[in-house]
N, C-alpha and C positions, 0 to 999 in steps of 0.2 A: 523589674526596676533597673534603671537604667546604669548605667556605672558612673561612680564618682572621678571626675577628671581633677587629677592633679599633678602640677609640673615641678621640677627640680631645676633650677637655673642658678648661672655663676660661669666665674669665670674658669678656663680649663686646668685641670690638675689639681681641684678643691676637693674630690674626693664625692661628688655628684654620684657616680656610678656605685661606689662602694654604698652609701646610702641609698640607692634605689634598690640594690640587691638584699641589702638585709633587709629591708620591711616586706620586699614581695616575697622572700624565703623564709621570713620570720627565723634567721638563724645569723649568726657570726659568721662571716666567709673568712676562711685564713688569708692572708693578706701576703702573696711571695713577692718580698720587696725586691727580689733579686732577677724577678724579670721586667722586660723591658715595659714603658708606658705605651697603652693603646688606647687612643682619645675615642670618643663617643664621634660618631659621623651622622650629623644630622639629628637625628632623634632616634633615641630607643624606647618601645612603649612595654612596659611589665604590667599584665593583667592577672588579679589574685582578687581573693574574698576575701576582706578584714572583718573582725566581726564587733558589732556597735554594742557597747556598753561593756565593752568588757577590754581589757590588755591582750597582747598577745598570749602571755601565760595563764591568764586565766579564761581562754575561750570557752571553757566548759559551763560557763557561769550559766546558770538559769533565768532566762528571759533574752539572753543574747541573740541578736538575729545576723545573718549574714550580709555583708554589703559589698557589691561588686565595684572593684578600684581600679581605673587606669592610670599608672604613675608614669609619667612622661621625663624620662632623662635624658634631657637637650642637652645637646652639645654645646661647649664654652668656649668652640675656636671661634675667632673673630670672625670667620667667614658665614658661621653659621648662626652669629647672634640677631642679624638683622629679619631673622624666621622668628624670634622667641614672640611677638606682639600676634602675629598669626596663629600660632600654636596656643597661646593663652586663648583663645576664642572657645566659649563655652567652659572654661574651668572653673572648677569650685575654688581652686586655692592655689597659689604660685609659693614655692618652699626657694628662698635667697640661699644659694650656701657660697661661702667664701671663706676666703685666709682673712681672719681676722687681724694681721697683721696690716694688712691692703685694705682695708673697710673703708676710709674715706677714698682712695681713687676708685673701686667698685661703686659707692654710691655716687658721686661726681658721674661716671659713665652712664649708669641709670637714668640722672637725671637729666644727663645730656641727649638720651634718647627718648625723653619723656614717657618713662616708664615707671616712673614712682613720683610721689610728691614728698622729696626729700629735703 
């Protein structure tokens, strides 16, 4: 079965990599707020198996099947945002991660790039 491709996109420093790590590892990562911020360069692809028909906590559910997932953690740096449309090719879904305080600015930017119908 081919992997299901899902992208995480949004501006830098909103938590895309933390969300990707949590989904791929099925565990809450401990955040070290004292460590310096290191942004994703370009794109980071995490591959893992997800259980269809169950939540991560009930993966032993009878009848659950394993589904391969490619989770694309896309850089929010403006230098890489122009690559998002190419990365979206063959994606089953795109998750927009943003700071809710700056929601309008993010939607305006996506609309300007013709990436959504906001």
